[in-house]
C-alpha positions in Angstrom: -8.6 -21.1 5.6 -5.2 -19.4 6.4 -4.9 -15.8 7.7 -4.0 -14.3 4.3 -6.9 -16.0 2.5 -9.4 -14.9 5.1 -8.1 -11.3 5.0 -8.1 -11.1 1.2 -11.9 -10.7 1.1 -12.1 -8.2 4.1 -12.0 -4.5 3.1 -9.8 -2.0 4.8 -11.0 -1.3 8.3 -10.8 2.5 8.7 -10.2 4.1 5.3 -13.2 4.2 2.9 -12.7 3.0 -0.7 -16.0 2.5 -2.3 -16.5 1.8 -6.0 -19.5 3.0 -8.0 -20.5 3.4 -11.6 -19.1 7.0 -11.4 -15.7 5.9 -10.0 -14.3 5.7 -6.5 -15.3 7.4 -3.3 -12.3 7.8 -1.0 -12.2 8.9 2.6 -9.1 8.7 4.7 -10.5 10.7 7.6 -11.6 7.8 9.9 -8.1 6.3 9.6 -6.4 9.7 10.2 -8.6 10.0 13.3 -7.5 6.5 14.4 -3.9 7.4 13.7 -4.1 10.5 15.9 -5.4 8.4 18.8 -3.7 5.1 18.3 -0.8 5.6 15.9 1.7 5.3 18.7 1.0 1.5 18.6 2.8 1.3 15.2 6.5 0.6 15.0 8.7 3.6 14.1 9.0 3.1 10.3 5.3 2.4 9.8 4.3 5.3 12.1 6.6 7.7 10.2 5.1 6.6 6.8 1.5 6.6 7.9 1.6 10.0 9.7 3.6 11.8 6.9 1.8 15.1 6.2 1.4 14.3 2.5 0.4 10.7 2.8 -3.4 11.3 2.5 -3.3 14.9 1.0 -4.6 14.2 -2.5 -2.7 17.3 -3.8 0.7 16.4 -2.3 3.5 14.8 -4.3 4.0 12.3 -1.5 0.3 11.2 -1.4 0.0 7.5 -2.1 -3.1 7.9 -4.2 -2.7 7.2 -7.9 0.7 5.4 -7.6 1.0 2.3 -9.8 2.5 -1.1 -8.8 5.8 -1.6 -10.5 7.6 -4.5 -8.8 7.3 -6.8 -5.8 10.6 -8.4 -4.8 10.6 -11.3 -2.2 13.9 -12.3 -0.6 14.4 -15.3 1.7 17.7 -15.0 3.5 19.2 -15.5 6.9 16.1 -17.1 8.2 14.0 -14.0 7.4 11.8 -13.0 4.6 11.8 -9.4 3.3 9.6 -7.9 0.7 10.2 -4.7 -1.3 7.2 -3.2 -3.1 7.9 -0.5 -5.7 5.3 1.9 -6.9 5.8 4.0 -10.1 4.7 7.6 -10.0 1.7 9.0 -11.7 3.4 11.5 -14.0 0.6 14.1 -13.5 1.0 14.1 -9.7 4.2 12.6 -8.3 7.8 13.8 -8.6 9.1 10.3 -7.9 8.2 6.7 -7.2 7.8 5.0 -3.8 9.8 2.1 -2.5 8.5 0.2 0.7 10.7 -2.4 2.3 9.1 -4.8 4.8 11.1 -6.6 7.5 10.5 -10.1 8.8 7.5 -10.7 6.6 5.0 -13.4 7.8 2.1 -12.7 5.5 1.8 -11.6 1.9 -1.3 -11.9 -0.3 -2.6 -10.2 -3.5 -6.3 -10.2 -4.4 -6.8 -9.3 -8.1 -10.4 -8.3 -8.8 -10.0 -6.7 -12.3 -11.3 -8.7 -15.2 -8.3 -8.1 -17.5 -7.2 -5.8 -20.3 -10.6 -5.5 -22.0 -12.1 -3.7 -18.9 -9.6 -0.8 -19.1 -10.1 2.3 -21.2 -6.3 3.0 -21.6 -3.7 0.5 -22.8 -1.1 1.6 -20.2 -3.4 0.8 -17.2 -2.1 -2.1 -15.1 -4.2 -5.1 -14.0 -4.1 -4.1 -10.4 -4.7 -0.5 -11.4 -3.8 2.6 -9.4 -3.3 2.7 -5.7 -6.4 4.3 -4.0 -5.6 4.3 -0.3 -3.8 2.2 2.3 -3.8 1.6 6.0 -1.3 0.3 8.4 -2.5 -1.3 11.6 -0.9 -3.0 14.6 -0.6 -6.8 14.3 0.7 -9.4 16.7 3.6 -9.8 14.2 4.2 -6.0 14.1 2.0 -4.5 11.4 -0.5 -5.3 8.7 -0.4 -3.1 5.6 -3.4 -3.2 3.3 -3.1 -1.4 0.0 -6.4 -0.9 -1.9 -6.0 -0.7 -5.7 -8.6 0.0 -8.4 -8.3 -3.6 -9.4 -7.5 -5.5 -6.2 -5.6 -5.4 -2.9 -2.2 -6.1 -1.5 -1.8 -7.2 2.1 1.5 -7.6 4.0 2.2 -8.6 7.6 5.7 -7.7 8.8 7.6 -6.5 11.9 7.9 -3.0 10.4 8.4 -1.2 7.1 10.6 1.6 5.7 9.2 3.8 3.0 11.3 6.0 0.7 10.3 8.3 -2.1 12.8 8.5 -5.0 14.2 6.9 -8.1 13.0 3.2 -8.2 16.1 2.1 -10.1 18.7 3.3 -7.6 19.6 1.0 -4.7 17.6 1.7 -1.4 19.3 3.8 1.2 20.0 2.2 4.6 
């Protein structure tokens, strides 16, 4: 079994994302504690994104919770693979969307656990659902970024990432 396939069934390591009949229980505190102690092991872009004051503040407009996956773009050029993941805002919470660009990608997997459209109470809900929490950890290739959604997970291994809040239709800034 390859690394991506093995990891697809392993839950995030520090953040807590537990589903019950009543919904989701989320706890970023263990990961925030890990970041305070070991966050310096992350490359600059990943560190800046993970340690942003609003990242895990559920009331902040720059909190990742409740974003919705919009687009995943993969580019293979100049002997390197890059991935851009765009998340659309939740209109009740966010001022803008989030674009994350990953450099030198060596792993990408998506685990979809949702049953399909019949399971969702609202017609505009996406199959992967809403972003719940994420965590970025050191990896021998740079970082691993696991993103827990209500209907699955996204896992990316790259040398670093650059996150930018803003209009998803405009070209990314350098």
